[in-house]
N, C-alpha and C positions, 0 to 999 in steps of 0.2 A: 766403486765410487760411493755408493750409499753407505757402506760400512765406514768409509773414511769420513763422510759427513757426520755420521753418528759419533765418531771419536771427537770431532771438532765441536759439535753443538749439543751433544748428549749431556745428560745430567751427571755431575760428579758425585752428587750426594744420594741420589735415588737410583740404585742399580737396576730397579725394575723398569725404569723409563727407557723407552726405545722409540726413536723418531719414526722408524719405519715398521713398527710392530703391527700396524693395522692390517698388514698382509694376512696375518693368521685369522683375523676376524672377518675381513672383507676382501678376499682375494680377487673378487670380480671388479673391485674399484681401483686396482693398481694399474697405473698407466706407464710405469717405468720399472724395468728390472735391473738387477745389478750384473749386467753382462758386459760391462765396460772392460775392454782389453788394455787400453792405454789412453792417456791424455796426449793431446797434440797442440802445439802452438798454432794460433791463427795468425797467419802472416799477412792477411789482407785486412781491410777495414771491416768493422762490424756491420757497416752499411750493406756489405755483400751478403750478410746472413739474415739481418733483421729488416722488417718492413719499415718504411718511413714513419708510420704511426707509432711503432714501438720505440724508435729512436727519439721521436718527439716527446713521448711519454717519459723516457729516461732523462732527457734534458730538463724537462719540467720538474721531475722529481728531484734531480740533483740540485737545481737552483733553489729549492725550498729547504735544503738541509741547514740545520742551525748549529750543529756542533760535530766534532770529530767522531763521537760515538755513533751518531745517526749515519754518518758517512760509511763506517764499517758495516753497519747493519744493512744498509741499502746495497753496498757492494756485494755482500754475501748473498742477499736475496737476488741480486742481478745474476750472480754466478749460477744459482740453482734455476732461475728462470731461463737462462741461456741454455743450460743442459736440457731442460724440459723442451724448449722450443726446437733445439737441433735434433732431438731424438724422438719427437712425437710422431 
């Protein structure tokens, strides 16, 4: 999954850039590995997975979005936050 994220968000112009390259310099700081086997659909509400504080924070953040670009940025950040939260 992390390799997929690198393809989506990695630099097209700088081939030396790697989002998750810090592993080689600081392996003790890595909290997530790329052991994902498959993605699965969440058939229930996010409320079942996230605490009320997190849901409130997301609603507050979404209400402050000012354009479509920021919407996509926050959506991608939420995706990675959710992955971290579910696998920590």
